[in-house]
N, CA and C atoms of all chains as a GROMACS GRO file, in nm:
protein
  636
    1UNK      N    1  11.533   0.229  12.395
    1UNK     CA    2  11.407   0.285  12.444
    1UNK      C    3  11.345   0.372  12.334
    2UNK      N    4  11.219   0.345  12.302
    2UNK     CA    5  11.144   0.428  12.208
    2UNK      C    6  11.080   0.542  12.285
    3UNK      N    7  11.101   0.665  12.242
    3UNK     CA    8  11.039   0.777  12.312
    3UNK      C    9  10.973   0.871  12.213
    4UNK      N   10  10.867   0.933  12.257
    4UNK     CA   11  10.805   1.040  12.179
    4UNK      C   12  10.746   1.142  12.275
    5UNK      N   13  10.764   1.269  12.240
    5UNK     CA   14  10.706   1.380  12.316
    5UNK      C   15  10.629   1.465  12.217
    6UNK      N   16  10.501   1.483  12.244
    6UNK     CA   17  10.413   1.551  12.148
    6UNK      C   18  10.340   1.664  12.220
    7UNK      N   19  10.336   1.780  12.157
    7UNK     CA   20  10.250   1.890  12.204
    7UNK      C   21  10.140   1.909  12.101
    8UNK      N   22  10.016   1.916  12.149
    8UNK     CA   23   9.905   1.935  12.056
    8UNK      C   24   9.811   2.040  12.112
    9UNK      N   25   9.730   2.098  12.023
    9UNK     CA   26   9.635   2.201  12.069
    9UNK      C   27   9.491   2.154  12.061
   10UNK      N   28   9.470   2.024  12.056
   10UNK     CA   29   9.335   1.970  12.056
   10UNK      C   30   9.328   1.850  12.149
   11UNK      N   31   9.213   1.784  12.154
   11UNK     CA   32   9.196   1.670  12.244
   11UNK      C   33   9.303   1.563  12.223
   12UNK      N   34   9.343   1.501  12.332
   12UNK     CA   35   9.448   1.398  12.328
   12UNK      C   36   9.386   1.263  12.294
   13UNK      N   37   9.442   1.199  12.195
   13UNK     CA   38   9.405   1.060  12.165
   13UNK      C   39   9.529   0.976  12.192
   14UNK      N   40   9.510   0.863  12.257
   14UNK     CA   41   9.625   0.778  12.288
   14UNK      C   42   9.695   0.738  12.158
   15UNK      N   43   9.825   0.765  12.147
   15UNK     CA   44   9.895   0.726  12.025
   15UNK      C   45   9.903   0.574  12.013
   16UNK      N   46   9.904   0.521  11.891
   16UNK     CA   47   9.910   0.376  11.875
   16UNK      C   48  10.041   0.319  11.929
   17UNK      N   49  10.033   0.200  11.981
   17UNK     CA   50  10.156   0.133  12.024
   17UNK      C   51  10.240   0.104  11.900
   18UNK      N   52  10.363   0.148  11.901
   18UNK     CA   53  10.444   0.142  11.780
   18UNK      C   54  10.525   0.015  11.766
   19UNK      N   55  10.510  -0.077  11.856
   19UNK     CA   56  10.593  -0.196  11.848
   19UNK      C   57  10.517  -0.315  11.905
   20UNK      N   58  10.557  -0.430  11.866
   20UNK     CA   59  10.498  -0.550  11.925
   20UNK      C   60  10.548  -0.562  12.069
   21UNK      N   61  10.462  -0.616  12.152
   21UNK     CA   62  10.492  -0.616  12.296
   21UNK      C   63  10.540  -0.752  12.344
   22UNK      N   64  10.617  -0.819  12.266
   22UNK     CA   65  10.658  -0.956  12.303
   22UNK      C   66  10.740  -0.959  12.432
   23UNK      N   67  10.819  -0.855  12.457
   23UNK     CA   68  10.903  -0.854  12.577
   23UNK      C   69  10.854  -0.752  12.679
   24UNK      N   70  10.738  -0.692  12.654
   24UNK     CA   71  10.683  -0.593  12.746
   24UNK      C   72  10.582  -0.660  12.838
   25UNK      N   73  10.609  -0.649  12.968
   25UNK     CA   74  10.519  -0.713  13.064
   25UNK      C   75  10.420  -0.618  13.126
   26UNK      N   76  10.441  -0.487  13.109
   26UNK     CA   77  10.350  -0.390  13.170
   26UNK      C   78  10.344  -0.264  13.086
   27UNK      N   79  10.224  -0.213  13.068
   27UNK     CA   80  10.205  -0.082  13.005
   27UNK      C   81  10.120   0.001  13.101
   28UNK      N   82  10.176   0.112  13.145
   28UNK     CA   83  10.106   0.201  13.238
   28UNK      C   84  10.066   0.326  13.163
   29UNK      N   85   9.939   0.366  13.178
   29UNK     CA   86   9.891   0.489  13.116
   29UNK      C   87   9.846   0.586  13.225
   30UNK      N   88   9.880   0.713  13.208
   30UNK     CA   89   9.836   0.817  13.300
   30UNK      C   90   9.766   0.926  13.220
   31UNK      N   91   9.647   0.964  13.266
   31UNK     CA   92   9.574   1.076  13.205
   31UNK      C   93   9.560   1.184  13.311
   32UNK      N   94   9.617   1.299  13.288
   32UNK     CA   95   9.596   1.413  13.378
   32UNK      C   96   9.475   1.491  13.329
   33UNK      N   97   9.372   1.502  13.415
   33UNK     CA   98   9.243   1.558  13.375
   33UNK      C   99   9.221   1.693  13.443
   34UNK      N  100   9.163   1.786  13.373
   34UNK     CA  101   9.133   1.918  13.429
   34UNK      C  102   9.011   1.906  13.521
   35UNK      N  103   9.030   1.947  13.648
   35UNK     CA  104   8.922   1.942  13.746
   35UNK      C  105   8.828   2.064  13.730
   36UNK      N  106   8.710   2.053  13.793
   36UNK     CA  107   8.610   2.160  13.783
   36UNK      C  108   8.641   2.278  13.873
   37UNK      N  109   8.734   2.260  13.968
   37UNK     CA  110   8.772   2.372  14.055
   37UNK      C  111   8.923   2.384  14.058
   38UNK      N  112   8.967   2.507  14.073
   38UNK     CA  113   9.109   2.534  14.090
   38UNK      C  114   9.120   2.609  14.222
   39UNK      N  115   9.177   2.542  14.324
   39UNK     CA  116   9.164   2.596  14.458
   39UNK      C  117   9.017   2.585  14.497
   40UNK      N  118   8.955   2.696  14.533
   40UNK     CA  119   8.813   2.697  14.569
   40UNK      C  120   8.726   2.742  14.452
   41UNK      N  121   8.788   2.794  14.348
   41UNK     CA  122   8.710   2.859  14.243
   41UNK      C  123   8.666   2.763  14.133
   42UNK      N  124   8.538   2.770  14.094
   42UNK     CA  125   8.494   2.690  13.981
   42UNK      C  126   8.555   2.746  13.852
   43UNK      N  127   8.599   2.656  13.767
   43UNK     CA  128   8.663   2.701  13.643
   43UNK      C  129   8.597   2.634  13.522
   44UNK      N  130   8.613   2.701  13.409
   44UNK     CA  131   8.566   2.642  13.283
   44UNK      C  132   8.672   2.550  13.226
   45UNK      N  133   8.796   2.577  13.263
   45UNK     CA  134   8.907   2.496  13.212
   45UNK      C  135   9.038   2.563  13.246
   46UNK      N  136   9.144   2.511  13.192
   46UNK     CA  137   9.278   2.566  13.214
   46UNK      C  138   9.340   2.599  13.078
   47UNK      N  139   9.415   2.707  13.076
   47UNK     CA  140   9.488   2.744  12.956
   47UNK      C  141   9.636   2.712  12.977
   48UNK      N  142   9.693   2.634  12.886
   48UNK     CA  143   9.832   2.592  12.899
   48UNK      C  144   9.918   2.660  12.793
   49UNK      N  145  10.036   2.704  12.835
   49UNK     CA  146  10.136   2.751  12.738
   49UNK      C  147  10.270   2.688  12.774
   50UNK      N  148  10.356   2.678  12.675
   50UNK     CA  149  10.487   2.614  12.696
   50UNK      C  150  10.594   2.693  12.623
   51UNK      N  151  10.713   2.686  12.676
   51UNK     CA  152  10.833   2.728  12.602
   51UNK      C  153  10.878   2.599  12.533
   52UNK      N  154  10.821   2.578  12.415
   52UNK     CA  155  10.822   2.444  12.357
   52UNK      C  156  10.960   2.386  12.328
   53UNK      N  157  11.052   2.462  12.268
   53UNK     CA  158  11.183   2.399  12.242
   53UNK      C  159  11.255   2.358  12.370
   54UNK      N  160  11.241   2.439  12.474
   54UNK     CA  161  11.306   2.402  12.600
   54UNK      C  162  11.230   2.290  12.669
   55UNK      N  163  11.098   2.290  12.657
   55UNK     CA  164  11.019   2.183  12.718
   55UNK      C  165  11.057   2.048  12.655
   56UNK      N  166  11.079   2.046  12.526
   56UNK     CA  167  11.122   1.920  12.461
   56UNK      C  168  11.257   1.875  12.516
   57UNK      N  169  11.347   1.972  12.531
   57UNK     CA  170  11.481   1.938  12.585
   57UNK      C  171  11.472   1.885  12.726
   58UNK      N  172  11.390   1.949  12.808
   58UNK     CA  173  11.377   1.907  12.948
   58UNK      C  174  11.310   1.769  12.958
   59UNK      N  175  11.209   1.746  12.875
   59UNK     CA  176  11.147   1.613  12.874
   59UNK      C  177  11.251   1.508  12.832
   60UNK      N  178  11.330   1.540  12.730
   60UNK     CA  179  11.430   1.442  12.682
   60UNK      C  180  11.532   1.412  12.792
   61UNK      N  181  11.574   1.516  12.863
   61UNK     CA  182  11.671   1.498  12.971
   61UNK      C  183  11.610   1.414  13.083
   62UNK      N  184  11.486   1.445  13.116
   62UNK     CA  185  11.417   1.375  13.224
   62UNK      C  186  11.395   1.228  13.188
   63UNK      N  187  11.352   1.203  13.066
   63UNK     CA  188  11.327   1.064  13.024
   63UNK      C  189  11.459   0.986  13.023
   64UNK      N  190  11.566   1.049  12.976
   64UNK     CA  191  11.696   0.980  12.975
   64UNK      C  192  11.743   0.950  13.117
   65UNK      N  193  11.726   1.047  13.205
   65UNK     CA  194  11.769   1.030  13.344
   65UNK      C  195  11.691   0.918  13.413
   66UNK      N  196  11.559   0.922  13.402
   66UNK     CA  197  11.477   0.818  13.464
   66UNK      C  198  11.497   0.683  13.394
   67UNK      N  199  11.527   0.689  13.265
   67UNK     CA  200  11.548   0.565  13.190
   67UNK      C  201  11.668   0.488  13.239
   68UNK      N  202  11.770   0.559  13.287
   68UNK     CA  203  11.888   0.489  13.339
   68UNK      C  204  11.854   0.406  13.462
   69UNK      N  205  11.758   0.454  13.540
   69UNK     CA  206  11.723   0.382  13.664
   69UNK      C  207  11.616   0.276  13.643
   70UNK      N  208  11.522   0.301  13.551
   70UNK     CA  209  11.407   0.211  13.541
   70UNK      C  210  11.403   0.130  13.412
   71UNK      N  211  11.485   0.165  13.315
   71UNK     CA  212  11.496   0.090  13.189
   71UNK      C  213  11.361   0.058  13.123
   72UNK      N  214  11.280   0.159  13.097
   72UNK     CA  215  11.156   0.131  13.023
   72UNK      C  216  11.189   0.098  12.878
   73UNK      N  217  11.093   0.037  12.810
   73UNK     CA  218  11.114   0.006  12.668
   73UNK      C  219  11.055   0.112  12.577
   74UNK      N  220  10.949   0.177  12.624
   74UNK     CA  221  10.884   0.278  12.540
   74UNK      C  222  10.818   0.382  12.629
   75UNK      N  223  10.831   0.508  12.590
   75UNK     CA  224  10.771   0.618  12.666
   75UNK      C  225  10.705   0.714  12.568
   76UNK      N  226  10.578   0.743  12.592
   76UNK     CA  227  10.506   0.844  12.514
   76UNK      C  228  10.454   0.952  12.609
   77UNK      N  229  10.479   1.076  12.573
   77UNK     CA  230  10.426   1.188  12.651
   77UNK      C  231  10.352   1.280  12.554
   78UNK      N  232  10.228   1.310  12.586
   78UNK     CA  233  10.150   1.404  12.505
   78UNK      C  234  10.098   1.513  12.599
   79UNK      N  235  10.132   1.638  12.573
   79UNK     CA  236  10.081   1.749  12.654
   79UNK      C  237  10.002   1.841  12.565
   80UNK      N  238   9.881   1.870  12.610
   80UNK     CA  239   9.794   1.959  12.534
   80UNK      C  240   9.826   2.104  12.570
   81UNK      N  241   9.821   2.194  12.472
   81UNK     CA  242   9.842   2.337  12.494
   81UNK      C  243   9.717   2.413  12.451
   82UNK      N  244   9.708   2.538  12.497
   82UNK     CA  245   9.588   2.615  12.472
   82UNK      C  246   9.482   2.583  12.576
   83UNK      N  247   9.356   2.610  12.542
   83UNK     CA  248   9.248   2.590  12.640
   83UNK      C  249   9.209   2.443  12.648
   84UNK      N  250   9.203   2.393  12.771
   84UNK     CA  251   9.159   2.255  12.795
   84UNK      C  252   9.037   2.261  12.887
   85UNK      N  253   8.919   2.220  12.838
   85UNK     CA  254   8.798   2.227  12.921
   85UNK      C  255   8.801   2.129  13.036
   86UNK      N  256   8.722   2.159  13.138
   86UNK     CA  257   8.705   2.067  13.252
   86UNK      C  258   8.665   1.929  13.200
   87UNK      N  259   8.726   1.827  13.258
   87UNK     CA  260   8.691   1.690  13.223
   87UNK      C  261   8.774   1.631  13.111
   88UNK      N  262   8.855   1.716  13.044
   88UNK     CA  263   8.940   1.664  12.936
   88UNK      C  264   9.085   1.656  12.984
   89UNK      N  265   9.162   1.575  12.914
   89UNK     CA  266   9.301   1.550  12.955
   89UNK      C  267   9.394   1.660  12.905
   90UNK      N  268   9.480   1.705  12.995
   90UNK     CA  269   9.587   1.798  12.955
   90UNK      C  270   9.718   1.723  12.935
   91UNK      N  271   9.728   1.606  12.995
   91UNK     CA  272   9.854   1.530  12.989
   91UNK      C  273   9.824   1.382  12.974
   92UNK      N  274   9.901   1.318  12.891
   92UNK     CA  275   9.892   1.172  12.874
   92UNK      C  276  10.035   1.117  12.876
   93UNK      N  277  10.056   1.015  12.958
   93UNK     CA  278  10.187   0.948  12.964
   93UNK      C  279  10.162   0.798  12.951
   94UNK      N  280  10.238   0.733  12.867
   94UNK     CA  281  10.231   0.587  12.859
   94UNK      C  282  10.374   0.532  12.868
   95UNK      N  283  10.391   0.436  12.956
   95UNK     CA  284  10.523   0.375  12.976
   95UNK      C  285  10.510   0.224  12.961
   96UNK      N  286  10.590   0.168  12.875
   96UNK     CA  287  10.598   0.023  12.861
   96UNK      C  288  10.731  -0.026  12.915
   97UNK      N  289  10.727  -0.132  12.994
   97UNK     CA  290  10.850  -0.187  13.053
   97UNK      C  291  10.835  -0.338  13.068
   98UNK      N  292  10.945  -0.401  13.097
   98UNK     CA  293  10.942  -0.545  13.112
   98UNK      C  294  10.858  -0.586  13.234
   99UNK      N  295  10.869  -0.505  13.342
   99UNK     CA  296  10.798  -0.537  13.466
   99UNK      C  297  10.717  -0.416  13.513
  100UNK      N  298  10.609  -0.442  13.586
  100UNK     CA  299  10.518  -0.335  13.627
  100UNK      C  300  10.584  -0.234  13.721
  101UNK      N  301  10.676  -0.280  13.807
  101UNK     CA  302  10.738  -0.188  13.902
  101UNK      C  303  10.811  -0.076  13.831
  102UNK      N  304  10.884  -0.111  13.728
  102UNK     CA  305  10.959  -0.010  13.653
  102UNK      C  306  10.864   0.085  13.581
  103UNK      N  307  10.759   0.032  13.521
  103UNK     CA  308  10.665   0.118  13.446
  103UNK      C  309  10.594   0.214  13.541
  104UNK      N  310  10.546   0.161  13.655
  104UNK     CA  311  10.476   0.246  13.751
  104UNK      C  312  10.568   0.352  13.809
  105UNK      N  313  10.689   0.313  13.845
  105UNK     CA  314  10.783   0.408  13.905
  105UNK      C  315  10.822   0.516  13.805
  106UNK      N  316  10.850   0.474  13.683
  106UNK     CA  317  10.890   0.571  13.580
  106UNK      C  318  10.779   0.673  13.559
  107UNK      N  319  10.657   0.624  13.545
  107UNK     CA  320  10.544   0.713  13.516
  107UNK      C  321  10.525   0.813  13.631
  108UNK      N  322  10.525   0.764  13.753
  108UNK     CA  323  10.505   0.853  13.867
  108UNK      C  324  10.614   0.958  13.881
  109UNK      N  325  10.738   0.913  13.864
  109UNK     CA  326  10.849   1.008  13.878
  109UNK      C  327  10.852   1.109  13.764
  110UNK      N  328  10.816   1.064  13.645
  110UNK     CA  329  10.814   1.156  13.532
  110UNK      C  330  10.714   1.270  13.557
  111UNK      N  331  10.596   1.235  13.603
  111UNK     CA  332  10.494   1.338  13.627
  111UNK      C  333  10.538   1.430  13.741
  112UNK      N  334  10.594   1.372  13.849
  112UNK     CA  335  10.642   1.456  13.960
  112UNK      C  336  10.750   1.553  13.912
  113UNK      N  337  10.845   1.502  13.840
  113UNK     CA  338  10.961   1.587  13.805
  113UNK      C  339  10.930   1.685  13.693
  114UNK      N  340  10.836   1.650  13.606
  114UNK     CA  341  10.803   1.749  13.502
  114UNK      C  342  10.744   1.875  13.565
  115UNK      N  343  10.680   1.858  13.680
  115UNK     CA  344  10.619   1.971  13.749
  115UNK      C  345  10.723   2.058  13.819
  116UNK      N  346  10.848   2.016  13.815
  116UNK     CA  347  10.956   2.097  13.873
  116UNK      C  348  11.034   2.173  13.766
  117UNK      N  349  11.056   2.112  13.652
  117UNK     CA  350  11.153   2.168  13.558
  117UNK      C  351  11.105   2.191  13.414
  118UNK      N  352  10.998   2.126  13.373
  118UNK     CA  353  10.959   2.141  13.232
  118UNK      C  354  10.878   2.270  13.216
  119UNK      N  355  10.924   2.363  13.131
  119UNK     CA  356  10.860   2.495  13.125
  119UNK      C  357  10.725   2.493  13.053
  120UNK      N  358  10.625   2.458  13.131
  120UNK     CA  359  10.485   2.460  13.088
  120UNK      C  360  10.407   2.527  13.201
  121UNK      N  361  10.311   2.611  13.165
  121UNK     CA  362  10.234   2.685  13.265
  121UNK      C  363  10.085   2.674  13.236
  122UNK      N  364  10.007   2.676  13.345
  122UNK     CA  365   9.862   2.677  13.329
  122UNK      C  366   9.804   2.800  13.396
  123UNK      N  367   9.695   2.847  13.340
  123UNK     CA  368   9.620   2.958  13.397
  123UNK      C  369   9.473   2.920  13.398
  124UNK      N  370   9.407   2.940  13.511
  124UNK     CA  371   9.264   2.905  13.520
  124UNK      C  372   9.182   3.000  13.435
  125UNK      N  373   9.083   2.945  13.370
  125UNK     CA  374   8.984   3.026  13.297
  125UNK      C  375   8.850   3.008  13.367
  126UNK      N  376   8.789   3.121  13.404
  126UNK     CA  377   8.668   3.115  13.484
  126UNK      C  378   8.548   3.071  13.404
  127UNK      N  379   8.450   3.014  13.478
  127UNK     CA  380   8.320   2.988  13.417
  127UNK      C  381   8.250   3.121  13.397
  128UNK      N  382   8.169   3.135  13.293
  128UNK     CA  383   8.104   3.263  13.265
  128UNK      C  384   8.012   3.309  13.377
  129UNK      N  385   7.961   3.216  13.460
  129UNK     CA  386   7.861   3.255  13.561
  129UNK      C  387   7.923   3.287  13.696
  130UNK      N  388   8.053   3.310  13.701
  130UNK     CA  389   8.116   3.347  13.827
  130UNK      C  390   8.206   3.466  13.806
  131UNK      N  391   8.217   3.550  13.910
  131UNK     CA  392   8.301   3.668  13.897
  131UNK      C  393   8.432   3.654  13.971
  132UNK      N  394   8.455   3.532  14.027
  132UNK     CA  395   8.580   3.515  14.100
  132UNK      C  396   8.698   3.521  14.004
  133UNK      N  397   8.810   3.574  14.049
  133UNK     CA  398   8.924   3.588  13.958
  133UNK      C  399   8.984   3.453  13.921
  134UNK      N  400   9.044   3.450  13.802
  134UNK     CA  401   9.112   3.327  13.759
  134UNK      C  402   9.242   3.317  13.831
  135UNK      N  403  12.932   4.397  12.151
  135UNK     CA  404  12.792   4.383  12.191
  135UNK      C  405  12.725   4.276  12.107
  136UNK      N  406  12.628   4.208  12.168
  136UNK     CA  407  12.547   4.111  12.096
  136UNK      C  408  12.400   4.148  12.112
  137UNK      N  409  12.318   4.096  12.021
  137UNK     CA  410  12.175   4.120  12.033
  137UNK      C  411  12.108   3.990  12.077
  138UNK      N  412  12.026   3.999  12.179
  138UNK     CA  413  11.955   3.880  12.229
  138UNK      C  414  11.805   3.906  12.228
  139UNK      N  415  11.731   3.795  12.210
  139UNK     CA  416  11.585   3.802  12.221
  139UNK      C  417  11.550   3.765  12.365
  140UNK      N  418  11.467   3.846  12.428
  140UNK     CA  419  11.424   3.816  12.564
  140UNK      C  420  11.277   3.776  12.560
  141UNK      N  421  11.249   3.660  12.615
  141UNK     CA  422  11.114   3.605  12.615
  141UNK      C  423  11.060   3.603  12.758
  142UNK      N  424  10.933   3.636  12.772
  142UNK     CA  425  10.867   3.627  12.903
  142UNK      C  426  10.743   3.540  12.886
  143UNK      N  427  10.724   3.446  12.978
  143UNK     CA  428  10.614   3.351  12.968
  143UNK      C  429  10.515   3.367  13.084
  144UNK      N  430  10.391   3.334  13.055
  144UNK     CA  431  10.285   3.322  13.155
  144UNK      C  432  10.283   3.444  13.248
  145UNK      N  433  10.291   3.420  13.380
  145UNK     CA  434  10.278   3.531  13.474
  145UNK      C  435  10.393   3.631  13.462
  146UNK      N  436  10.507   3.588  13.410
  146UNK     CA  437  10.616   3.684  13.387
  146UNK      C  438  10.576   3.784  13.279
  147UNK      N  439  10.510   3.736  13.176
  147UNK     CA  440  10.462   3.827  13.071
  147UNK      C  441  10.357   3.923  13.126
  148UNK      N  442  10.270   3.870  13.216
  148UNK     CA  443  10.168   3.956  13.277
  148UNK      C  444  10.234   4.067  13.359
  149UNK      N  445  10.334   4.031  13.436
  149UNK     CA  446  10.400   4.131  13.522
  149UNK      C  447  10.475   4.235  13.440
  150UNK      N  448  10.541   4.188  13.334
  150UNK     CA  449  10.625   4.278  13.257
  150UNK      C  450  10.548   4.357  13.153
  151UNK      N  451  10.436   4.302  13.107
  151UNK     CA  452  10.357   4.370  13.006
  151UNK      C  453  10.406   4.345  12.865
  152UNK      N  454  10.494   4.251  12.849
  152UNK     CA  455  10.540   4.213  12.714
  152UNK      C  456  10.583   4.067  12.716
  153UNK      N  457  10.585   4.008  12.597
  153UNK     CA  458  10.623   3.866  12.585
  153UNK      C  459  10.756   3.848  12.514
  154UNK      N  460  10.796   3.947  12.439
  154UNK     CA  461  10.920   3.933  12.362
  154UNK      C  462  10.980   4.070  12.336
  155UNK      N  463  11.109   4.078  12.346
  155UNK     CA  464  11.176   4.204  12.319
  155UNK      C  465  11.321   4.177  12.280
  156UNK      N  466  11.378   4.265  12.202
  156UNK     CA  467  11.519   4.252  12.166
  156UNK      C  468  11.601   4.346  12.253
  157UNK      N  469  11.722   4.302  12.289
  157UNK     CA  470  11.808   4.387  12.370
  157UNK      C  471  11.952   4.366  12.328
  158UNK      N  472  12.031   4.471  12.343
  158UNK     CA  473  12.174   4.458  12.319
  158UNK      C  474  12.244   4.443  12.453
  159UNK      N  475  12.348   4.361  12.454
  159UNK     CA  476  12.420   4.341  12.580
  159UNK      C  477  12.563   4.300  12.549
  160UNK      N  478  12.646   4.306  12.652
  160UNK     CA  479  12.783   4.258  12.641
  160UNK      C  480  12.785   4.110  12.680
  161UNK      N  481  12.874   4.032  12.621
  161UNK     CA  482  12.880   3.888  12.654
  161UNK      C  483  12.905   3.860  12.801
  162UNK      N  484  12.970   3.953  12.871
  162UNK     CA  485  12.997   3.927  13.012
  162UNK      C  486  12.887   3.979  13.104
  163UNK      N  487  12.780   4.029  13.046
  163UNK     CA  488  12.667   4.071  13.129
  163UNK      C  489  12.585   3.950  13.173
  164UNK      N  490  12.520   3.962  13.285
  164UNK     CA  491  12.434   3.854  13.336
  164UNK      C  492  12.289   3.880  13.295
  165UNK      N  493  12.208   3.774  13.292
  165UNK     CA  494  12.064   3.795  13.267
  165UNK      C  495  12.003   3.894  13.367
  166UNK      N  496  12.048   3.889  13.494
  166UNK     CA  497  11.995   3.982  13.593
  166UNK      C  498  12.022   4.128  13.551
  167UNK      N  499  12.144   4.157  13.507
  167UNK     CA  500  12.178   4.294  13.469
  167UNK      C  501  12.098   4.338  13.346
  168UNK      N  502  12.081   4.248  13.253
  168UNK     CA  503  12.009   4.282  13.130
  168UNK      C  504  11.861   4.309  13.160
  169UNK      N  505  11.799   4.219  13.238
  169UNK     CA  506  11.657   4.236  13.268
  169UNK      C  507  11.635   4.357  13.359
  170UNK      N  508  11.726   4.378  13.453
  170UNK     CA  509  11.714   4.495  13.542
  170UNK      C  510  11.719   4.625  13.460
  171UNK      N  511  11.797   4.624  13.354
  171UNK     CA  512  11.808   4.745  13.271
  171UNK      C  513  11.677   4.774  13.198
  172UNK      N  514  11.609   4.668  13.149
  172UNK     CA  515  11.486   4.693  13.072
  172UNK      C  516  11.360   4.686  13.157
  173UNK      N  517  11.371   4.626  13.276
  173UNK     CA  518  11.253   4.616  13.364
  173UNK      C  519  11.299   4.640  13.507
  174UNK      N  520  11.330   4.765  13.541
  174UNK     CA  521  11.380   4.795  13.676
  174UNK      C  522  11.282   4.748  13.785
  175UNK      N  523  11.338   4.686  13.889
  175UNK     CA  524  11.254   4.642  14.000
  175UNK      C  525  11.195   4.504  13.983
  176UNK      N  526  11.227   4.437  13.875
  176UNK     CA  527  11.172   4.302  13.853
  176UNK      C  528  11.214   4.210  13.968
  177UNK      N  529  11.121   4.125  14.012
  177UNK     CA  530  11.145   4.034  14.125
  177UNK      C  531  11.216   3.907  14.076
  178UNK      N  532  11.346   3.903  14.091
  178UNK     CA  533  11.425   3.791  14.039
  178UNK      C  534  11.411   3.665  14.124
  179UNK      N  535  11.375   3.680  14.250
  179UNK     CA  536  11.365   3.562  14.336
  179UNK      C  537  11.249   3.472  14.294
  180UNK      N  538  11.151   3.531  14.232
  180UNK     CA  539  11.028   3.459  14.198
  180UNK      C  540  11.043   3.374  14.071
  181UNK      N  541  11.131   3.415  13.982
  181UNK     CA  542  11.138   3.351  13.851
  181UNK      C  543  11.275   3.286  13.829
  182UNK      N  544  11.280   3.194  13.734
  182UNK     CA  545  11.408   3.137  13.691
  182UNK      C  546  11.440   3.192  13.553
  183UNK      N  547  11.564   3.165  13.509
  183UNK     CA  548  11.603   3.215  13.377
  183UNK      C  549  11.671   3.102  13.300
  184UNK      N  550  11.651   3.104  13.168
  184UNK     CA  551  11.719   3.009  13.080
  184UNK      C  552  11.785   3.089  12.968
  185UNK      N  553  11.903   3.044  12.931
  185UNK     CA  554  11.971   3.102  12.815
  185UNK      C  555  11.984   2.993  12.711
  186UNK      N  556  11.928   3.020  12.594
  186UNK     CA  557  11.927   2.922  12.485
  186UNK      C  558  11.876   2.785  12.534
  187UNK      N  559  11.765   2.790  12.604
  187UNK     CA  560  11.692   2.669  12.648
  187UNK      C  561  11.763   2.590  12.756
  188UNK      N  562  11.854   2.651  12.830
  188UNK     CA  563  11.919   2.584  12.943
  188UNK      C  564  11.904   2.673  13.066
  189UNK      N  565  11.853   2.613  13.176
  189UNK     CA  566  11.848   2.689  13.301
  189UNK      C  567  11.988   2.736  13.338
  190UNK      N  568  11.998   2.858  13.391
  190UNK     CA  569  12.128   2.906  13.441
  190UNK      C  570  12.103   3.004  13.555
  191UNK      N  571  12.205   3.028  13.637
  191UNK     CA  572  12.189   3.127  13.744
  191UNK      C  573  12.170   3.267  13.687
  192UNK      N  574  12.094   3.350  13.758
  192UNK     CA  575  12.071   3.487  13.711
  192UNK      C  576  12.201   3.565  13.697
  193UNK      N  577  12.303   3.527  13.774
  193UNK     CA  578  12.424   3.610  13.777
  193UNK      C  579  12.539   3.559  13.691
  194UNK      N  580  12.521   3.450  13.618
  194UNK     CA  581  12.626   3.406  13.526
  194UNK      C  582  12.625   3.493  13.400
  195UNK      N  583  12.741   3.502  13.336
  195UNK     CA  584  12.749   3.577  13.210
  195UNK      C  585  12.673   3.503  13.100
  196UNK      N  586  12.607   3.579  13.013
  196UNK     CA  587  12.529   3.513  12.907
  196UNK      C  588  12.620   3.451  12.801
  197UNK      N  589  12.740   3.508  12.783
  197UNK     CA  590  12.833   3.452  12.685
  197UNK      C  591  12.816   3.514  12.547
  198UNK      N  592  12.914   3.489  12.463
  198UNK     CA  593  12.919   3.557  12.333
  198UNK      C  594  12.823   3.498  12.230
  199UNK      N  595  12.776   3.376  12.254
  199UNK     CA  596  12.692   3.312  12.153
  199UNK      C  597  12.546   3.306  12.194
  200UNK      N  598  12.512   3.372  12.303
  200UNK     CA  599  12.372   3.368  12.349
  200UNK      C  600  12.280   3.433  12.247
  201UNK      N  601  12.165   3.370  12.227
  201UNK     CA  602  12.067   3.425  12.133
  201UNK      C  603  11.933   3.455  12.200
  202UNK      N  604  11.901   3.378  12.306
  202UNK     CA  605  11.767   3.387  12.362
  202UNK      C  606  11.774   3.375  12.514
  203UNK      N  607  11.713   3.470  12.582
  203UNK     CA  608  11.702   3.466  12.728
  203UNK      C  609  11.554   3.452  12.760
  204UNK      N  610  11.519   3.352  12.840
  204UNK     CA  611  11.378   3.331  12.873
  204UNK      C  612  11.356   3.349  13.022
  205UNK      N  613  11.255   3.428  13.056
  205UNK     CA  614  11.217   3.451  13.195
  205UNK      C  615  11.102   3.356  13.226
  206UNK      N  616  11.125   3.267  13.324
  206UNK     CA  617  11.036   3.153  13.345
  206UNK      C  618  10.975   3.157  13.485
  207UNK      N  619  10.845   3.180  13.495
  207UNK     CA  620  10.779   3.170  13.626
  207UNK      C  621  10.781   3.024  13.674
  208UNK      N  622  10.743   3.002  13.800
  208UNK     CA  623  10.733   2.864  13.848
  208UNK      C  624  10.644   2.782  13.754
  209UNK      N  625  10.694   2.663  13.717
  209UNK     CA  626  10.622   2.585  13.616
  209UNK      C  627  10.501   2.515  13.679
  210UNK      N  628  10.403   2.483  13.595
  210UNK     CA  629  10.279   2.424  13.647
  210UNK      C  630  10.211   2.336  13.543
  211UNK      N  631  10.292   2.265  13.467
  211UNK     CA  632  10.234   2.178  13.365
  211UNK      C  633  10.171   2.054  13.423
  212UNK      N  634  10.109   1.978  13.337
  212UNK     CA  635  10.050   1.851  13.379
  212UNK      C  636   9.900   1.862  13.399
   0.00000   0.00000   0.00000
């Protein structure tokens, strides 16, 4: 299984596919996008911070664990840090697998479980024209 | 005694008023005892703790080779 986990502080661009897909039957991509509201409050964006060395370890553990069940061929995870404006992606996941069921399941479970254990945090940043707290 | 770096992230840093601090401790001390000493009254139920990038219970001993204790609020990545 080819894996990569990347943290960046600018806009996410889908990384190039690093291998020929002769035996890959499905590639699933997930883009997590910052919404215009957080709860009820309008926001300008979200600010993300990570405990990066531990986040890499937790992603590696999670990918290995899910990989035993779903056997993907390639996994790319890109998480943006710092300020992410509304409408832009904070998270990108791409999973390549022999069959679509494995790729879809891996991608969904990865996103669910990262929200439990991977040490990354977001804080809402308010729009300048509102006084509601972040 | 050993010296450890204590890190606080996100809302934990907001509550504590600092993001990083050095502390001396005994290897058989727990993260709870160490943090309670430098931040009395801290709400341990709300946060998790990691020692050298591994989650661990608040009441386990940090051990003789610990270098970094991280106070981790509920995560919210993605």
